[in-house]
C-alpha positions, 0 to 999 in steps of 0.5 A, spaced: 594 324 634 589 324 641 593 331 642 585 334 642 582 329 646 583 331 654 579 338 651 573 335 648 569 331 653 565 325 651 557 326 651 551 321 650 544 323 650 539 323 656 535 316 658 529 316 654 531 321 649 535 315 644 532 314 637 530 306 635 536 306 631 541 307 637 543 302 641 547 305 645 545 305 654 544 312 657 545 316 663 540 314 668 537 320 673 538 325 666 534 329 663 531 328 656 534 332 652 541 333 655 548 331 653 552 326 658 558 322 659 559 316 654 560 309 658 566 307 655 562 301 653 558 304 649 557 300 642 554 304 636 554 300 629 555 305 624 553 300 618 548 304 613 549 310 617 551 317 613 554 323 615 556 331 613 561 334 614 560 341 618 566 344 621 573 343 619 580 346 622 583 343 614 578 347 610 573 352 610 566 347 609 561 349 604 554 349 607 550 348 601 554 342 599 558 339 604 563 332 604 558 326 605 560 321 608 557 314 607 559 308 612 559 301 613 561 296 619 562 289 620 565 286 627 568 293 628 571 293 621 569 300 618 569 302 611 566 307 606 567 313 601 566 320 601 565 325 596 562 333 596 565 340 596 573 340 596 573 332 595 572 328 588 573 321 590 575 319 597 575 312 601 576 310 609 578 303 612 579 302 619 576 299 626 571 301 631 573 300 639 567 302 643 566 310 641 572 310 638 574 310 631 581 309 628 582 309 620 586 311 614 584 315 608 585 317 601 581 322 597 583 326 590 581 333 591 576 336 586 582 340 582 584 333 580 591 334 583 595 328 587 591 324 592 591 326 599 592 321 604 592 321 612 590 317 619 585 319 623 582 318 631 574 320 631 570 319 638 562 318 637 558 322 640 550 323 641 546 328 639 540 330 643 536 328 637 538 321 637 543 322 631 550 321 631 556 326 631 564 324 629 569 329 632 575 327 628 582 329 630 586 328 623 593 329 620 595 329 613 601 324 610 607 329 610 604 334 615 604 333 622 599 339 623 593 336 627 587 337 624 579 337 627 573 336 623 566 334 626 561 331 622 553 329 624 549 323 622 543 326 616 536 324 617 534 317 615 
């Protein structure tokens, strides 16, 4: 996977712009509301956070009913579920190391055909308003075509 990683920079918001829910360090000397490179030691807990897909190279995203993801995390272990848009029901499990997530997933599409499975690596980014963005590079089992999706944290 990792083929896109060098093309997409890592970001963190400027000092003083982080919400109370965010525990990430921010760049010294940066202007609030701007994006800056993420410190590799950033610790971002995903437990209880919800995300919605905003774009994907694998399919068109319905902006009125996007796939939504519910994340759980404990001691760097990630798990959760997702549904919506083209997904009837999905599950994922993996690990988080600083601002990177590696996971495996499986879901059933709305047409009820065979389950779809794969692996992904996501990079965690901070948006200017303090919410998180996940930039995911993924492949489907049996298809090595690299794909990219972007999910953004839903407001609390």
